N, CA, C and O of each residue as an XYZ file, in Angstrom:
700
protein
N       4.017   -112.152    -35.251
C       3.409   -111.473    -34.259
C       4.479   -110.848    -33.426
O       4.377   -109.716    -32.954
N       5.419   -111.564    -33.278
C       6.555   -111.076    -32.600
C       7.197   -109.845    -33.279
O       7.660   -108.886    -32.661
N       7.172   -109.968    -34.465
C       7.746   -108.897    -35.326
C       6.842   -107.586    -35.035
O       7.326   -106.472    -34.835
N       5.574   -107.855    -35.039
C       4.706   -106.856    -34.835
C       4.837   -106.192    -33.552
O       4.748   -104.970    -33.428
N       5.055   -107.021    -32.571
C       5.247   -106.553    -31.159
C       6.595   -105.763    -31.085
O       6.739   -104.733    -30.428
N       7.440   -106.287    -31.739
C       8.858   -105.748    -31.768
C       8.779   -104.395    -32.478
O       9.405   -103.426    -32.048
N       8.063   -104.339    -33.486
C       7.927   -103.095    -34.256
C       7.249   -102.060    -33.430
O       7.630   -100.892    -33.346
N       6.123   -102.617    -32.770
C       5.344   -101.659    -31.890
C       6.278   -101.137    -30.753
O       6.245    -99.957    -30.405
N       7.126   -102.073    -30.177
C       8.008   -101.644    -28.957
C       8.963   -100.736    -29.532
O       9.293    -99.751    -28.871
N       9.500   -100.952    -30.791
C      10.630   -100.109    -31.325
C       9.965    -98.725    -31.614
O      10.540    -97.667    -31.355
N       8.787    -98.792    -32.137
C       8.022    -97.516    -32.509
C       7.856    -96.802    -31.207
O       8.188    -95.624    -31.075
N       7.284    -97.598    -30.140
C       7.021    -96.881    -28.948
C       8.311    -96.347    -28.390
O       8.309    -95.192    -27.964
N       9.318    -97.003    -28.350
C      10.637    -96.539    -27.757
C      11.103    -95.402    -28.604
O      11.665    -94.444    -28.073
N      10.917    -95.451    -29.797
C      11.398    -94.354    -30.678
C      10.479    -93.084    -30.383
O      10.950    -91.949    -30.444
N       9.217    -93.315    -30.077
C       8.341    -92.112    -29.668
C       8.630    -91.692    -28.346
O       8.528    -90.497    -28.070
N       8.977    -92.521    -27.491
C       9.391    -92.186    -26.096
C      10.646    -91.439    -26.113
O      10.799    -90.510    -25.319
N      11.596    -91.774    -26.981
C      12.824    -91.047    -26.872
C      12.583    -89.741    -27.533
O      13.133    -88.726    -27.107
N      11.768    -89.720    -28.580
C      11.435    -88.351    -29.245
C      10.666    -87.442    -28.218
O      10.908    -86.239    -28.128
N       9.740    -88.077    -27.459
C       8.997    -87.381    -26.532
C       9.917    -86.842    -25.365
O       9.684    -85.734    -24.883
N      10.871    -87.556    -24.950
C      11.666    -87.287    -23.874
C      12.607    -86.192    -24.319
O      12.783    -85.243    -23.556
N      13.232    -86.235    -25.489
C      14.042    -85.321    -26.130
C      13.303    -83.997    -26.113
O      13.789    -83.020    -25.543
N      12.106    -83.954    -26.748
C      11.268    -82.820    -26.937
C      10.955    -82.194    -25.526
O      10.990    -80.976    -25.348
N      10.647    -83.099    -24.535
C      10.288    -82.572    -23.236
C      11.474    -81.938    -22.587
O      11.367    -80.878    -21.970
N      12.664    -82.613    -22.729
C      13.873    -81.980    -22.119
C      14.090    -80.593    -22.816
O      14.390    -79.593    -22.164
N      13.922    -80.585    -24.184
C      14.160    -79.337    -24.909
C      13.159    -78.212    -24.365
O      13.546    -77.074    -24.101
N      11.941    -78.605    -24.235
C      10.904    -77.638    -23.814
C      11.194    -77.234    -22.443
O      11.073    -76.048    -22.139
N      11.606    -78.200    -21.486
C      12.040    -77.822    -20.083
C      13.093    -76.859    -20.083
O      13.072    -75.841    -19.392
N      14.131    -77.223    -20.957
C      15.309    -76.378    -21.112
C      14.988    -74.974    -21.562
O      15.490    -73.973    -21.050
N      14.122    -74.967    -22.548
C      13.680    -73.688    -23.167
C      12.992    -72.869    -22.082
O      13.308    -71.695    -21.891
N      11.997    -73.525    -21.332
C      11.243    -72.817    -20.275
C      12.158    -72.257    -19.162
O      11.968    -71.147    -18.665
N      13.234    -73.148    -18.772
C      14.183    -72.706    -17.759
C      15.026    -71.516    -18.214
O      15.381    -70.646    -17.418
N      15.346    -71.494    -19.534
C      16.156    -70.375    -20.143
C      15.145    -69.205    -20.140
O      15.533    -68.118    -19.712
N      13.960    -69.339    -20.557
C      13.038    -68.299    -20.681
C      12.887    -67.568    -19.247
O      13.016    -66.354    -19.088
N      12.617    -68.425    -18.313
C      12.358    -67.920    -16.887
C      13.698    -67.184    -16.313
O      13.670    -66.139    -15.663
N      14.825    -67.878    -16.650
C      16.109    -67.125    -16.278
C      16.179    -65.845    -16.933
O      16.449    -64.863    -16.240
N      15.967    -65.707    -18.216
C      15.990    -64.318    -18.934
C      14.977    -63.398    -18.333
O      15.257    -62.216    -18.135
N      13.739    -63.933    -18.017
C      12.694    -63.115    -17.442
C      13.198    -62.634    -16.078
O      13.077    -61.439    -15.811
N      13.749    -63.464    -15.203
C      14.179    -63.081    -13.895
C      15.286    -61.971    -14.026
O      15.349    -60.975    -13.306
N      16.184    -62.297    -15.089
C      17.277    -61.281    -15.218
C      16.657    -59.874    -15.741
O      17.132    -58.816    -15.328
N      15.609    -59.900    -16.639
C      15.025    -58.596    -16.994
C      14.397    -58.053    -15.930
O      14.433    -56.832    -15.775
N      13.777    -58.814    -15.103
C      12.953    -58.212    -13.857
C      13.967    -57.662    -12.925
O      13.704    -56.632    -12.305
N      15.135    -58.281    -12.773
C      16.170    -57.747    -11.857
C      16.694    -56.438    -12.429
O      16.988    -55.520    -11.663
N      16.829    -56.313    -13.811
C      17.278    -55.122    -14.409
C      16.281    -53.990    -14.486
O      16.701    -52.839    -14.605
N      14.950    -54.250    -14.422
C      13.985    -53.444    -14.467
C      13.988    -52.162    -13.551
O      13.731    -51.034    -13.973
N      14.296    -52.455    -12.303
C      14.358    -51.275    -11.434
C      15.532    -50.359    -11.804
O      15.441    -49.139    -11.666
N      16.637    -50.957    -12.276
C      17.801    -50.195    -12.743
C      17.358    -49.386    -13.832
O      17.482    -48.161    -13.843
N      16.787    -50.130    -14.846
C      16.453    -49.436    -16.161
C      15.414    -48.361    -15.804
O      15.543    -47.237    -16.291
N      14.394    -48.644    -14.981
C      13.339    -47.758    -14.686
C      13.973    -46.593    -13.908
O      13.507    -45.469    -14.093
N      14.971    -46.761    -13.074
C      15.576    -45.637    -12.495
C      16.295    -44.792    -13.496
O      16.250    -43.563    -13.439
N      16.990    -45.476    -14.455
C      17.752    -44.684    -15.500
C      16.771    -43.892    -16.280
O      16.955    -42.694    -16.499
N      15.693    -44.562    -16.718
C      14.669    -43.910    -17.567
C      14.048    -42.735    -16.843
O      13.884    -41.670    -17.438
N      13.684    -42.901    -15.530
C      13.153    -41.834    -14.719
C      14.140    -40.670    -14.688
O      13.777    -39.519    -14.932
N      15.483    -41.017    -14.362
C      16.373    -39.902    -14.302
C      16.554    -39.151    -15.691
O      16.679    -37.927    -15.733
N      16.561    -39.914    -16.771
C      16.738    -39.378    -18.130
C      15.422    -38.476    -18.327
O      15.536    -37.338    -18.784
N      14.269    -38.965    -18.001
C      13.088    -38.199    -18.267
C      13.059    -36.819    -17.286
O      12.587    -35.755    -17.687
N      13.568    -36.984    -16.100
C      13.735    -35.823    -15.241
C      14.680    -34.785    -15.826
O      14.431    -33.580    -15.852
N      15.770    -35.346    -16.287
C      16.734    -34.330    -16.960
C      16.166    -33.684    -18.079
O      16.265    -32.466    -18.226
N      15.537    -34.469    -18.936
C      14.832    -33.787    -20.123
C      13.856    -32.765    -19.756
O      13.900    -31.630    -20.229
N      12.936    -33.172    -18.880
C      11.898    -32.230    -18.446
C      12.499    -30.971    -17.731
O      12.012    -29.848    -17.853
N      13.618    -31.267    -16.961
C      14.305    -30.083    -16.281
C      14.894    -29.203    -17.256
O      14.828    -27.979    -17.146
N      15.523    -29.851    -18.300
C      16.185    -28.935    -19.310
C      15.110    -28.186    -20.072
O      15.247    -26.993    -20.344
N      13.989    -28.921    -20.432
C      12.854    -28.123    -21.097
C      12.376    -27.038    -20.239
O      12.095    -25.942    -20.724
N      12.263    -27.303    -18.908
C      11.671    -26.179    -17.971
C      12.582    -25.081    -17.956
O      12.186    -23.916    -17.941
N      13.887    -25.432    -17.959
C      14.938    -24.344    -17.832
C      14.874    -23.522    -19.159
O      14.962    -22.295    -19.112
N      14.735    -24.127    -20.239
C      14.700    -23.400    -21.475
C      13.429    -22.500    -21.566
O      13.501    -21.326    -21.931
N      12.281    -23.100    -21.221
C      11.049    -22.301    -21.168
C      11.077    -21.175    -20.224
O      10.627    -20.067    -20.518
N      11.646    -21.484    -19.001
C      11.787    -20.440    -17.979
C      12.726    -19.290    -18.467
O      12.531    -18.118    -18.146
N      13.724    -19.686    -19.236
C      14.607    -18.730    -19.804
C      14.009    -17.736    -20.768
O      14.280    -16.535    -20.782
N      13.096    -18.411    -21.641
C      12.238    -17.759    -22.531
C      11.322    -16.762    -21.954
O      11.190    -15.609    -22.364
N      10.637    -17.361    -20.863
C       9.614    -16.590    -20.223
C      10.258    -15.433    -19.572
O       9.707    -14.335    -19.653
N      11.445    -15.580    -18.892
C      12.144    -14.525    -18.182
C      12.579    -13.454    -19.212
O      12.515    -12.254    -18.947
N      13.051    -13.960    -20.466
C      13.433    -13.054    -21.472
C      12.203    -12.181    -21.883
O      12.291    -10.954    -21.934
N      11.046    -12.865    -22.175
C       9.888    -12.141    -22.540
C       9.398    -11.123    -21.475
O       8.998    -10.000    -21.782
N       9.454    -11.582    -20.224
C       9.105    -10.682    -19.129
C      10.152     -9.429    -19.071
O       9.686     -8.308    -18.869
N      11.422     -9.582    -19.228
C      12.296     -8.526    -19.339
C      12.079     -7.529    -20.445
O      12.274     -6.324    -20.284
N      11.666     -8.072    -21.580
C      11.320     -7.384    -22.720
C      10.041     -6.565    -22.503
O       9.988     -5.407    -22.917
N       9.043     -7.118    -21.886
C       7.871     -6.411    -21.442
C       8.168     -5.263    -20.543
O       7.731     -4.125    -20.715
N       9.011     -5.679    -19.484
C       9.312     -4.579    -18.555
C      10.005     -3.395    -19.244
O       9.674     -2.240    -18.976
N      10.913     -3.667    -20.080
C      11.704     -2.668    -20.812
C      10.727     -1.851    -21.698
O      10.822     -0.626    -21.774
N       9.761     -2.582    -22.383
C       8.795     -1.855    -23.196
C       7.872     -0.906    -22.446
O       7.583      0.225    -22.838
N       7.413     -1.514    -21.265
C       6.612     -0.684    -20.298
C       7.455      0.529    -19.752
O       6.932      1.636    -19.629
N       8.684      0.309    -19.449
C       9.526      1.337    -18.956
C       9.609      2.398    -19.959
O       9.370      3.565    -19.649
N       9.963      2.026    -21.242
C      10.076      2.942    -22.261
C       8.725      3.746    -22.541
O       8.760      4.955    -22.770
N       7.621      3.073    -22.516
C       6.352      3.672    -22.627
C       6.105      4.665    -21.454
O       5.637      5.782    -21.674
N       6.422      4.245    -20.230
C       6.315      5.200    -19.139
C       7.125      6.488    -19.219
O       6.695      7.598    -18.908
N       8.374      6.207    -19.682
C       9.301      7.389    -19.957
C       8.775      8.307    -20.955
O       8.770      9.525    -20.779
N       8.294      7.688    -22.090
C       7.732      8.619    -23.131
C       6.556      9.364    -22.647
O       6.392     10.550    -22.934
N       5.726      8.682    -21.908
C       4.474      9.344    -21.333
C       4.965     10.513    -20.351
O       4.425     11.619    -20.360
N       5.976     10.200    -19.549
C       6.512     11.240    -18.589
C       7.024     12.412    -19.378
O       6.726     13.568    -19.079
N       7.819     12.089    -20.419
C       8.494     13.146    -21.285
C       7.221     14.005    -21.957
O       7.263     15.235    -21.965
N       6.242     13.371    -22.442
C       5.198     14.122    -23.033
C       4.482     14.952    -22.049
O       4.122     16.094    -22.336
N       4.246     14.377    -20.808
C       3.586     15.160    -19.881
C       4.386     16.354    -19.462
O       3.823     17.437    -19.304
N       5.753     16.199    -19.262
C       6.630     17.294    -18.978
C       6.586     18.326    -20.102
O       6.492     19.527    -19.848
N       6.655     17.842    -21.366
C       6.625     18.841    -22.403
C       5.332     19.598    -22.388
O       5.351     20.816    -22.563
N       4.240     18.972    -22.196
C       2.932     19.609    -22.089
C       2.931     20.620    -21.077
O       2.458     21.726    -21.339
N       3.437     20.350    -19.882
C       3.519     21.200    -18.752
C       4.401     22.400    -19.107
O       4.010     23.523    -18.789
N       5.531     22.240    -19.726
C       6.498     23.098    -20.110
C       5.806     24.113    -21.136
O       5.886     25.332    -20.984
N       5.181     23.559    -22.101
C       4.351     24.344    -23.063
C       3.275     25.265    -22.379
O       3.055     26.426    -22.724
N       2.695     24.659    -21.461
C       1.552     25.421    -20.758
C       2.265     26.491    -19.948
O       1.807     27.634    -19.962
N       3.328     26.209    -19.260
C       4.069     27.248    -18.492
C       4.579     28.350    -19.413
O       4.437     29.542    -19.141
N       5.165     27.913    -20.489
C       5.762     28.930    -21.437
C       4.663     29.794    -21.953
O       4.867     30.994    -22.138
N       3.462     29.223    -22.204
C       2.348     30.005    -22.760
C       1.819     30.993    -21.733
O       1.521     32.144    -22.052
N       1.698     30.481    -20.381
C       1.261     31.254    -19.306
C       2.264     32.429    -19.138
O       1.851     33.567    -18.914
N       3.539     32.152    -19.246
C       4.451     33.121    -19.092
C       4.383     34.223    -20.210
O       4.500     35.417    -19.934
N       4.185     33.748    -21.508
C       4.022     34.665    -22.501
C       2.851     35.528    -22.332
O       2.912     36.747    -22.495
N       1.752     34.879    -21.995
C       0.420     35.683    -21.675
C       0.702     36.715    -20.611
O       0.356     37.889    -20.741
N       1.363     36.231    -19.518
C       1.583     37.197    -18.401
C       2.582     38.261    -18.820
O       2.477     39.376    -18.310
N       3.524     38.020    -19.688
C       4.477     39.018    -20.174
C       3.733     39.960    -20.984
O       3.943     41.163    -20.831
N       2.850     39.528    -21.866
C       2.065     40.321    -22.745
C       1.128     41.206    -21.934
O       0.905     42.367    -22.279
N       0.607     40.679    -20.904
C      -0.309     41.477    -20.056
C       0.556     42.547    -19.374
O       0.132     43.702    -19.330
N       1.696     42.239    -18.862
C       2.539     43.223    -18.286
C       2.969     44.345    -19.201
O       3.061     45.507    -18.805
N       3.239     43.948    -20.477
C       3.656     44.916    -21.501
C       2.381     45.801    -21.725
O       2.454     47.029    -21.763
N       1.241     45.126    -21.867
C      -0.028     45.982    -22.214
C      -0.268     46.815    -21.053
O      -0.647     47.966    -21.272
N      -0.100     46.402    -19.763
C      -0.282     47.221    -18.587
C       0.649     48.367    -18.560
O       0.293     49.489    -18.200
N       1.964     48.043    -18.984
C       2.859     49.084    -18.870
C       2.644     50.145    -19.974
O       2.856     51.337    -19.749
N       2.219     49.685    -21.172
C       1.876     50.573    -22.223
C       0.670     51.414    -21.835
O       0.624     52.622    -22.069
N      -0.281     50.756    -21.249
C      -1.493     51.439    -20.759
C      -1.132     52.584    -19.684
O      -1.593     53.723    -19.748
N      -0.275     52.142    -18.720
C       0.092     53.082    -17.688
C       0.893     54.222    -18.306
O       0.779     55.363    -17.859
N       1.727     53.925    -19.359
C       2.475     55.109    -20.001
C       1.591     55.867    -20.712
O       1.777     57.083    -20.677
N       0.623     55.424    -21.382
C      -0.315     56.162    -22.170
C      -1.213     56.978    -21.144
O      -1.559     58.120    -21.447
N      -1.581     56.434    -19.985
C      -2.411     57.203    -19.060
C      -1.494     58.286    -18.395
O      -1.951     59.387    -18.087
N      -0.227     57.952    -18.191
C       0.717     58.898    -17.658
C       0.929     60.110    -18.569
O       0.946     61.264    -18.142
N       1.098     59.751    -19.920
C       1.257     60.777    -20.887
C       0.027     61.633    -21.056
O       0.095     62.838    -21.298
N      -1.166     60.923    -20.910
C      -2.425     61.632    -21.155
C      -2.565     62.570    -20.021
O      -3.023     63.690    -20.248
N      -2.194     62.205    -18.739
C      -2.293     63.063    -17.610
C      -1.266     64.157    -17.677
O      -1.590     65.270    -17.262
N      -0.075     63.956    -18.151
C       0.818     64.970    -18.358
C       0.289     66.065    -19.434
O       0.394     67.279    -19.264
N      -0.268     65.475    -20.514
C      -0.854     66.401    -21.605
C      -1.914     67.173    -20.935
O      -1.960     68.387    -21.133
N      -2.817     66.570    -20.124
C      -3.894     67.341    -19.590
C      -3.415     68.347    -18.575
O      -4.053     69.388    -18.421
N      -2.211     68.071    -17.800
C      -1.674     69.070    -16.973
C      -1.046     70.193    -17.685
O      -1.082     71.338    -17.235
N      -0.389     69.835    -18.949
C       0.207     70.986    -19.799
C      -0.998     71.848    -20.297
O      -0.947     73.078    -20.296
N      -2.109     71.122    -20.731
C      -3.239     72.056    -21.316
C      -3.764     72.857    -20.178
O      -4.090     74.020    -20.416
N      -3.887     72.391    -18.978
C      -4.301     73.115    -17.831
C      -3.355     74.310    -17.649
O      -3.784     75.455    -17.505
N      -2.039     73.994    -17.661
C      -1.049     75.084    -17.584
C      -1.147     76.030    -18.644
O      -0.959     77.222    -18.396
N      -1.446     75.604    -19.912
C      -1.745     76.589    -20.941
C      -2.834     77.466    -20.770
O      -2.804     78.639    -21.142
N      -3.885     76.881    -20.168
C      -5.087     77.690    -19.826
C      -4.731     78.864    -18.819
O      -5.251     79.976    -18.910
N      -3.788     78.515    -17.838
C      -3.481     79.466    -16.921
C      -2.448     80.539    -17.375
O      -2.394     81.670    -16.892
N      -1.666     80.079    -18.320
C      -0.621     81.014    -18.742
C      -1.192     82.043    -19.763
O      -2.003     81.672    -20.611
N      -0.813     83.205    -19.691
C      -1.198     84.236    -20.621
C      -0.020     84.645    -21.478
O       0.871     85.336    -20.983
N       0.031     84.234    -22.797
C       1.198     84.393    -23.491
C       1.508     85.936    -23.782
O       2.644     86.304    -24.082
N       0.430     86.809    -23.673
C       0.683     88.149    -23.937
C       1.424     88.981    -22.832
O       1.885     90.108    -23.009
N       1.469     88.296    -21.720
C       2.018     88.936    -20.541
C       3.528     89.155    -20.555
O       3.989     90.287    -20.408
N       4.350     88.014    -20.740
C       5.741     88.041    -20.600
C       6.368     87.140    -21.613
O       5.755     86.229    -22.169
N       7.635     87.444    -21.828
C       8.383     86.617    -22.868
C       8.615     85.226    -22.261
O       8.683     84.264    -23.025
N       8.736     85.065    -20.997
C       8.976     83.695    -20.370
C       7.668     82.891    -20.540
O       7.718     81.711    -20.885
N       6.531     83.503    -20.307
C       5.339     82.780    -20.426
C       5.086     82.322    -21.884
O       4.573     81.225    -22.105
N       5.444     83.158    -22.868
C       5.313     82.734    -24.194
C       6.319     81.590    -24.500
O       5.930     80.607    -25.131
N       7.505     81.684    -24.102
C       8.493     80.501    -24.273
C       7.907     79.219    -23.580
O       7.964     78.118    -24.128
N       7.361     79.414    -22.388
C       6.673     78.221    -21.738
C       5.529     77.604    -22.525
O       5.423     76.381    -22.624
N       4.710     78.416    -23.062
C       3.574     78.166    -23.842
C       3.947     77.374    -25.128
O       3.335     76.391    -25.549
N       5.214     78.040    -25.777
C       5.758     77.327    -26.928
C       6.325     75.943    -26.625
O       6.174     74.988    -27.387
N       6.978     75.891    -25.481
C       7.550     74.604    -25.067
C       6.437     73.550    -24.806
O       6.547     72.396    -25.219
N       5.422     73.967    -24.143
C       4.330     72.946    -23.888
C       3.627     72.601    -25.338
O       3.294     71.443    -25.589
N       3.441     73.567    -26.183
C       2.849     73.187    -27.464
C       3.813     72.328    -28.319
O       3.355     71.470    -29.073
N       5.067     72.536    -28.216
C       6.042     71.730    -28.960
C       5.894     70.193    -28.332
O       5.849     69.227    -29.093
N       5.830     70.060    -27.060
C       5.626     68.709    -26.557
C       4.345     68.070    -26.849
O       4.247     66.845    -26.932
N       3.283     68.931    -27.019
C       2.035     68.427    -27.522
C       1.994     68.194    -29.126
O       0.982     67.810    -29.712
N       3.147     68.460    -29.715
C       3.264     68.457    -31.168
C       2.264     69.298    -31.855
O       1.642     68.866    -32.825
N       2.092     70.480    -31.385
C       1.095     71.458    -31.928
C       2.010     72.692    -32.480
O       3.133     72.889    -32.016
N       1.496     73.438    -33.417
C       2.188     74.555    -33.875
C       2.506     75.659    -32.692
O       1.620     75.976    -31.899
N       3.699     76.166    -32.635
C       4.035     77.098    -31.608
C       3.535     78.527    -31.993
O       3.123     78.802    -33.119
N       3.612     79.432    -30.927
C       3.194     80.806    -31.060
C       4.462     81.607    -31.501
O       5.610     81.253    -31.236
N       4.143     82.659    -32.162
C       5.291     83.517    -32.559
C       5.640     84.455    -31.343
O       4.791     85.079    -30.707
N       6.938     84.478    -31.108
C       7.450     85.410    -30.015
C       7.527     86.761    -30.534
O       7.490     86.974    -31.746
N       7.645     87.792    -29.571
C       7.876     89.292    -29.928
C       9.122     89.455    -30.807
O       9.173     90.167    -31.810
N      10.028     88.782    -30.358
C      11.370     89.011    -31.038
C      11.227     88.412    -32.531
O      11.682     89.030    -33.494
N      10.652     87.330    -32.647
C      10.422     86.756    -34.055
C       9.433     87.719    -34.801
O       9.617     87.937    -35.999
N       8.390     88.302    -34.128
C       7.538     89.245    -34.834
C       8.186     90.445    -35.344
O       7.925     90.888    -36.462
N       9.102     91.032    -34.478
C       9.811     92.126    -34.769
C      10.806     91.972    -35.932
O      11.021     92.857    -36.761
N      11.435     90.668    -35.912
C      12.332     90.278    -37.104
C      11.585     90.200    -38.329
O      12.119     90.617    -39.357
N      10.401     89.715    -38.363
C       9.606     89.590    -39.514
C       9.243     90.940    -40.054
O       9.261     91.178    -41.262
N       8.913     91.820    -39.142
C       8.482     93.216    -39.519
C       9.641     93.879    -40.144
O       9.475     94.659    -41.082
N      10.772     93.615    -39.683
C      11.985     94.330    -40.144
C      12.293     93.760    -41.488
O      12.822     94.506    -42.311
N      12.050     92.646    -41.774
C      12.343     91.976    -43.051
C      11.337     92.536    -44.185
O      11.651     92.746    -45.356
N      10.037     92.740    -43.592
C       9.017     93.102    -44.509
C       9.266     94.634    -44.924
O       8.857     94.987    -46.030
N       9.839     95.454    -44.193
C      10.237     96.868    -44.487
C      11.236     97.014    -45.466
O      11.633     98.136    -45.781
């Protein structure tokens, strides 16, 4: 019986030693875990700040790049619009210049037609005056009036009258 009790006591002592060792190991492990956790918690604000700054830098660089792209696109659009406006302005000026040139050509043509019309009317009036003068002159009266009649007929591009000297010359040749 004593053996049994001794065996139980030894077994119990053995279990107690095992339990104590395990308990000390678990307590040690928990202490280490808590120490690591406290260290991590202490580092978290520093890491969080670092991560926050890193994120801000990345977002800032992304924004700068995108702003640069947007600025470049805006500049390209402004240049394109400017070129379009310039082309439209040139087309409008060319259209105005064509219209002005056409108006000047038409006006010049009208001036030429009017000048020609005036000249024709003037010549017509001069021809009428010559015809009136022809009606008043009597070629049978004097040599001067015959010359004047022939001069007027020549200007009117009509055949001239024969003068007395020319008639006498012809009669002399016929004899």
